[in-house]
C-alpha positions in Angstrom: 35.3 60.3 46.1 35.8 58.3 49.3 31.3 57.6 50.8 30.3 55.2 53.4 26.3 55.6 52.8 26.2 54.4 49.3 28.9 51.3 48.3 28.5 51.3 44.8 30.9 49.1 44.2 29.4 46.4 46.6 26.1 47.1 44.4 27.9 46.5 41.0 29.6 43.1 42.8 26.2 42.0 44.0 24.5 42.7 40.8 27.1 40.5 38.8 27.1 37.8 41.3 23.3 37.5 41.1 23.8 36.9 37.4 26.2 34.2 37.8 24.2 32.5 40.5 21.2 32.6 37.8 23.6 31.0 34.9 24.9 28.3 37.4 21.5 27.4 38.5 20.3 27.3 34.9 23.1 25.3 33.7 22.8 23.1 36.5 18.9 22.6 35.7 19.9 22.0 32.1 22.6 19.0 33.3 20.1 17.7 35.4 17.2 17.4 33.0 19.2 16.8 30.2 17.2 19.6 28.2 18.6 22.4 26.9 14.9 24.2 27.2 12.8 23.6 29.9 10.8 26.6 30.1 9.6 29.1 27.4 12.5 31.8 28.9 15.3 29.5 27.7 14.6 29.8 23.6 11.0 30.9 22.8 11.2 30.4 19.3 12.9 26.9 19.6 10.1 26.0 22.7 7.5 26.5 19.6 9.3 24.7 17.3 10.1 21.5 19.4 6.5 21.6 20.6 5.3 21.2 16.8 7.9 18.2 16.5 6.8 16.5 19.6 3.2 16.6 18.5 4.1 15.2 15.4 6.1 12.4 17.0 3.1 11.5 19.2 0.8 11.3 16.2 3.6 9.1 14.0 3.8 6.9 17.3 0.2 6.2 17.4 0.3 5.9 13.6 2.8 3.0 13.8 0.6 1.4 16.8 -2.5 1.2 14.4 -0.6 0.0 11.7 0.9 -2.7 14.0 -2.5 -3.5 15.2 -4.2 -3.9 11.8 -1.5 -6.2 10.5 -2.2 -8.4 13.8 -5.8 -8.4 12.8 -5.2 -9.1 9.2 -2.7 -11.9 10.3 -5.4 -13.3 12.4 -8.0 -13.3 9.2 -5.7 -14.8 7.2 -4.8 -17.5 9.5 -8.1 -18.8 9.9 -8.4 -18.6 5.9 -5.6 -21.5 5.9 -7.8 -23.7 7.9 -10.9 -22.9 5.6 -8.7 -23.7 2.7 -7.3 -26.8 4.4 -11.2 -27.8 4.8 -12.1 -27.1 1.2 -9.0 -29.3 -0.1 -10.4 -32.3 2.3 -13.7 -31.6 0.9 -12.6 -31.9 -2.9 -10.7 -35.1 -2.1 -14.0 -36.6 -0.4 -16.1 -35.4 -3.5 -13.3 -37.1 -5.9 -13.5 -40.2 -3.9 -17.1 -40.8 -3.9 -17.2 -40.1 -8.0 -15.5 -43.5 -8.0 -18.9 -44.9 -7.6 -17.7 -48.5 -9.0 -15.2 -49.2 -6.5 -17.6 -47.5 -3.8 -20.4 -49.2 -1.8 -23.5 -46.7 -1.2 -22.6 -46.9 2.6 -19.1 -45.6 1.8 -20.2 -42.7 -0.5 -22.7 -41.8 2.4 -19.6 -41.9 5.0 -18.1 -39.5 2.7 -21.2 -37.3 2.9 -20.8 -37.3 6.3 -17.4 -35.9 6.4 -18.1 -33.5 3.9 -21.1 -32.3 6.0 -18.7 -32.1 9.3 -16.2 -30.0 7.2 -18.6 -27.7 5.9 -20.3 -27.1 9.5 -16.7 -26.6 10.4 -16.3 -23.8 7.5 -19.1 -22.0 8.7 -18.3 -22.4 12.6 -15.0 -20.8 11.5 -16.6 -17.7 9.7 -18.5 -17.1 13.0 -15.8 -17.7 15.7 -13.0 -15.8 14.2 -12.8 -12.7 16.2 -9.9 -10.1 17.6 -10.9 -8.0 20.6 -14.2 -8.6 20.3 -14.4 -7.9 16.5 -16.0 -10.1 14.3 -13.6 -11.0 10.8 -15.1 -13.5 8.8 -18.7 -13.3 9.0 -19.5 -10.4 7.1 -19.5 -7.6 9.3 -16.5 -6.2 7.6 -18.3 -6.4 4.3 -19.4 -3.4 2.1 -23.1 -2.5 2.5 -24.8 -1.7 -1.0 -28.3 -0.6 -1.9 -30.3 -1.0 -5.2 -27.9 -4.0 -6.7 -30.1 -5.3 -9.7 -29.5 -8.9 -8.8 -31.1 -10.2 -12.1 -28.3 -7.9 -13.6 -25.4 -9.1 -11.3 -25.0 -12.3 -10.4 -21.7 -11.7 -8.0 -20.3 -8.6 -6.6 -16.7 -8.2 -4.7 -15.9 -5.0 -3.2 -12.4 -5.0 -2.1 -11.5 -1.3 -0.9 -13.8 1.8 -0.9 -12.7 5.5 -0.1 -15.5 7.4 0.9 -13.9 10.5 2.2 -16.4 13.0 2.9 -19.2 11.2 1.4 -22.1 9.2 3.0 -22.4 6.8 0.1 -20.4 6.0 -3.5 -22.9 5.9 -6.3 -21.2 3.4 -8.7 -22.3 3.1 -12.5 -21.4 0.4 -14.6 -21.6 0.9 -18.2 -21.1 -1.8 -20.8 -19.7 -0.7 -24.1 -19.0 -3.9 -25.8 -20.8 -7.3 -24.8 -19.1 -10.3 -23.9 -19.5 -13.5 -26.5 -19.1 -17.0 -26.2 -17.0 -19.0 -28.8 -19.2 -19.7 -31.7 -19.6 -21.5 -34.7 -22.9 -22.5 -36.8 -23.8 -25.5 -39.0 -26.0 -24.5 -41.2 -27.5 -27.6 -42.6 -30.5 -30.0 -41.7 -28.0 -32.7 -41.6 -25.2 -35.0 -43.4 -25.6 -37.6 -45.6 -22.3 -39.5 -45.0 -20.9 -41.0 -42.0 -18.4 -38.3 -40.7 -15.9 -37.8 -37.8 -14.6 -34.6 -36.3 -12.4 -33.4 -33.7 -14.2 -31.1 -31.4 -11.8 -28.8 -29.2 -13.2 -26.8 -26.3 -11.8 -25.1 -23.1 -12.1 -28.1 -21.0 -10.3 -30.3 -23.4 -10.8 -32.3 -26.8 -12.8 -35.4 -27.8 -14.0 -37.4 -31.1 -17.3 -37.6 -32.3 -18.7 -39.8 -35.2 -21.9 -39.1 -36.8 -23.7 -41.7 -38.6 -25.1 -41.3 -42.3 -28.3 -39.4 -42.5 -27.7 -37.9 -39.3 -30.0 -35.3 -38.4 -28.9 -31.6 -36.9 -30.8 -33.0 -33.6 -29.0 -35.9 -33.7 -25.4 -34.0 -34.0 -26.4 -31.3 -31.1 -27.4 -34.3 -29.2 -24.1 -36.0 -29.3 -22.3 -32.9 -28.9 -24.0 -32.0 -25.7 -23.5 -35.8 -24.5 -19.8 -34.7 -23.9 -19.9 -31.1 -23.0 -18.9 -32.0 -19.4 -15.6 -33.1 -21.2 -15.4 -30.4 -23.8 -17.1 -27.0 -22.5 -19.0 -26.9 -25.4 -22.8 -27.3 -26.2 -24.8 -27.1 -29.0 -28.5 -25.5 -29.7 -30.6 -26.2 -32.2 -32.4 -23.4 -34.4 -35.7 -22.5 -34.4 -36.1 -23.9 -37.8 -34.5 -27.1 -38.4 -33.4 -27.1 -41.4 -30.9 -24.0 -40.4 -29.0 -26.5 -38.8 -27.4 -26.0 -35.0 -25.0 -23.5 -33.0 -21.9 -24.7 -31.3 -20.6 -22.7 -28.7 -18.9 -22.6 -25.8 -20.5 -22.5 -22.1 -18.6 -19.6 -21.0 -18.0 -16.3 -22.0 -14.7 -14.5 -23.0 -11.3 -14.3 -25.0 -10.3 -17.3 -23.1 -13.0 -19.6 -24.6 -12.6 -21.5 -27.8 -14.4 -23.8 -30.4 -12.7 -25.6 -33.0 -13.8 -28.6 -35.2 -11.8 -30.5 -37.3 -12.7 -33.0 -39.4 -10.7 -36.3 -39.2 -12.5 -38.5 -41.9 -15.7 -38.1 -44.2 -17.0 -38.9 -47.3 -19.6 -35.9 -47.5 -19.5 -32.4 -46.4 -18.9 -31.0 -42.8 -18.0 -27.4 -42.8 -18.9 -24.5 -40.1 -19.3 -21.1 -40.3 -18.8 -18.1 -38.1 -21.2 -15.3 -37.4 -20.2 -13.2 -40.9 -21.0 -16.7 -42.8 -17.2 -17.5 -43.5 -16.4 -21.1 -43.5 -13.8 -21.6 -40.5 -12.7 -24.2 -38.2 -12.4 -22.2 -34.9 -13.7 -19.1 -33.0 -13.1 -17.3 -29.8 -14.9 -15.4 -27.5 -14.8 -11.9 -26.6 -14.7 -10.2 -23.2 -16.9 -7.2 -22.2 -15.5 -3.7 -22.3 -17.3 -1.3 -19.5 -17.0 1.7 -18.0 -17.5 2.0 -14.0 -18.3 5.4 -12.6 -16.0 6.9 -16.1 -13.0 4.5 -16.0 -12.3 2.0 -18.4 -12.1 -1.7 -17.6 -11.8 -4.9 -19.9 -13.2 -7.6 -18.5 -12.7 -11.5 -18.2 -15.7 -12.9 -19.8 -18.5 -10.8 -18.0 -16.4 -10.6 -14.8 -15.3 -6.9 -14.6 -12.4 -5.8 -12.4 -11.7 -1.8 -11.3 -8.8 -0.9 -9.7 -8.5 2.7 -8.7 -7.7 5.0 -6.1 -10.7 5.2 -4.8 -12.8 2.0 -5.4 -11.4 -1.6 -6.1 -14.2 -4.1 -7.0 -15.4 -6.7 -9.1 -18.4 -7.4 -10.8 -20.0 -10.5 -12.5 -22.8 -9.6 -15.2 -25.7 -12.2 -16.0 -24.8 -14.1 -19.3 -27.5 -12.6 -21.1 -26.8 -9.0 -20.2 -25.0 -7.2 -23.5 -24.8 -3.4 -23.7 -26.1 -1.6 -21.3 -26.2 0.3 -18.0 -26.9 -0.7 -14.5 -26.4 1.0 -11.2 -26.1 0.7 -7.1 -24.3 2.4 -4.4 -22.3 1.4 -1.7 -23.7 3.3 1.7 -21.2 1.9 4.5 -19.2 -1.1 5.9 -15.8 -2.3 5.2 -12.9 -2.1 7.9 -11.2 1.4 8.2 -7.6 2.0 9.4 -6.0 4.7 10.4 -2.4 4.7 9.3 -1.4 8.0 8.9 -0.4 10.9 11.6 -3.0 13.2 9.8 -6.9 12.0 10.3 -7.9 12.1 6.6 -8.6 9.8 3.8 -5.3 10.3 2.0 -3.8 8.8 5.4 -6.5 6.0 6.0 -6.9 2.7 4.4 -10.1 0.4 3.6 -10.4 -3.1 3.0 -13.9 -5.2 2.7 -13.4 -8.8 4.0 -16.6 -11.1 2.6 -18.1 -14.0 4.5 -16.7 -17.1 4.2 -19.6 -19.2 5.6 -20.9 -21.9 3.6 -24.0 -20.1 2.2 -21.5 -17.6 0.9 -18.7 -19.5 -0.8 -19.7 -20.1 -4.8 -21.9 -18.3 -6.9 -25.2 -17.9 -8.3 -24.4 -19.5 -11.6 -23.0 -22.9 -10.4 -24.6 -23.1 -6.5 -23.2 -22.6 -2.8 -21.0 -24.7 -0.9 -23.9 -25.2 1.5 -26.3 -26.7 -1.2 -23.0 -29.8 -1.4 -23.8 -30.8 2.3 -27.0 -33.4 2.9 -30.2 -32.5 2.0 -28.7 -29.7 -0.7 -29.3 -30.0 -4.5 -25.5 -31.1 -5.1 -25.2 -33.8 -2.4 -23.0 -36.7 -3.2 -25.7 -38.9 -2.2 -27.8 -37.4 -4.9 -25.1 -38.2 -7.6 -23.9 -34.8 -7.9 -20.4 -35.2 -7.7 -19.3 -33.1 -10.7 -21.3 -30.0 -9.5 -20.2 -30.3 -6.2 -16.4 -30.3 -7.4 -17.4 -27.6 -9.4 -18.5 -25.6 -6.3 -15.8 -26.5 -3.9 -13.5 -25.4 -6.7 -14.9 -22.0 -7.0 -14.9 -21.9 -3.3 -11.2 -22.5 -3.2 -10.2 -20.2 -5.6 -12.4 -17.8 -3.8 -10.7 -17.9 -0.5 -7.1 -18.1 -1.9 -7.7 -15.0 -4.0 -8.7 -13.3 -0.6 -5.8 -14.9 1.3 -3.8 -13.4 -1.3 -5.2 -9.9 -1.2 -5.1 -9.7 2.7 -1.3 -10.8 2.1 -0.8 -8.2 -0.6 -2.7 -5.8 1.9 -0.3 -6.7 4.7 3.1 -6.7 3.0 2.6 -3.8 0.4 0.5 -1.5 2.6 0.7 -2.4 6.5 4.6 -3.3 6.5 5.8 -0.9 4.4 4.0 2.0 6.3 5.3 0.8 9.6 8.9 1.2 7.8 8.1 4.4 6.2 6.6 6.0 9.9 9.9 4.5 11.5 12.2 6.8 9.3 9.9 9.7 9.7 10.0 9.3 13.3 13.7 8.8 13.6 14.0 12.2 11.7 11.7 14.1 13.6 13.2 13.0 16.9 16.8 13.7 15.6 15.5 17.6 14.7 13.5 17.9 18.1 16.6 16.5 20.1 18.7 19.0 18.3 16.2 22.0 19.1 15.6 20.7 22.9 18.5 18.6 24.3 21.1 19.8 26.2 24.8 19.5 25.0 26.5 18.2 27.8 30.0 19.2 26.3 28.9 22.8 26.3 26.7 22.6 29.3 29.7 21.5 31.6 31.9 24.1 30.1 29.4 26.7 31.1 29.0 25.0 34.6 32.8 25.6 35.2 32.8 28.9 33.9 29.9 29.8 35.9 31.2 28.1 39.2 34.7 30.4 38.9 32.4 33.7 38.0 30.7 32.8 41.3 33.3 32.1 43.6 35.3 35.2 42.0 31.9 37.3 42.4 31.7 36.5 46.0 35.3 37.7 46.6 34.8 40.6 44.9 31.7 41.5 47.0 33.8 40.6 50.0 36.4 43.2 48.9 33.8 45.8 47.9 32.4 45.4 51.3 35.7 46.3 53.2 36.1 49.2 51.1 34.3 51.5 53.1 36.7 50.6 56.3 39.3 52.9 54.5 37.8 55.8 55.1 38.7 55.6 58.9 42.1 56.3 58.1 41.3 59.9 57.2 39.7 60.2 60.5 43.2 59.8 61.9 
């Protein structure tokens, strides 16, 4: 049928031309933006998936930044501790030199003391001045806060890591089931009637002691105590002099021992263990304890616990046997968010103790601040031996702290960055596969749509000329 009022062919051509133009514009938009999905209508399901992936990518990227910042903080802290360690080694050299009293004048020893004072002051200054973006690192502000610690039972407490989770505080219960013991031998006699020479060996060294004939228990105990600094062994008289004396190591634990070996004798010199058996050697015993239900075997009375939620060391007093003590960790420490989700599984906690001179050392031997002029263990007071013992303990504490920080940086932070980097790669690859434009496909679509638009334009022109054929019927 021939009609002129409604050009159906032109309408059809217009609709197809409009569709082709829409597809062409969409293809141009994809090529210009590089994205296959620029709005929800392009791919609703793909948009939802890609937006979730983008959110995860953003969180992982921030976790990488957090971890790198934490690594920078640890590196800054460890660098300051390296300088503290150097100063402590210098102090030890000065102490050993000052102990050479036969070759040094009093003025030279005083000069050494002045250098020791300056080094100790520098250590405290480093503790107070080491910061990162305004955050104090070594003055104890990153240490954990405790409550209810019985200092008559706990002589030293080091909390390395605590996971609080949803708790406001972490209760700690230390239950000693087996007490630590020194190495102990007994001489169960009032004295000797014949001269005796013995070799006495202990954890610090070995020496030879000669007892004269008719030496009493007190004489022999005094002779052993006179050399305790060389052997690490002391002697204690029994309440009844006729019962002899006890020989024991100064410290507790399985690495302590006492060995008595007669070298020459005309009489009898025999020692016994706690069971009354005649022996020549005895070793100490380590404490066995439960900390929050987890069993730990100590080194002497020094207990160490390492679990997923609590990493700590606690040193009990020498006279604390079998029993229980409790305290609570109420806050503090440094919390690092190293994962994309904010929960305790993706956070790490670290405690950094103060390295001020008043904190280096322990209650048993003293603290580094007491080695300064006017202190109980200064070189001027002739306390070189105790000063060296304190300094050696301070060196050990700083070395352990540096090792712990180094292990945290290497095994926790560095590996976390590597793992997050791999996760980031996979997330971005997945998001790209969903959202990014495939230029090979889009250019092919562009050519196709351009041809369709050109063809549609030509067809529309032909459709608009069709009604003119009606004029032929009018003659």
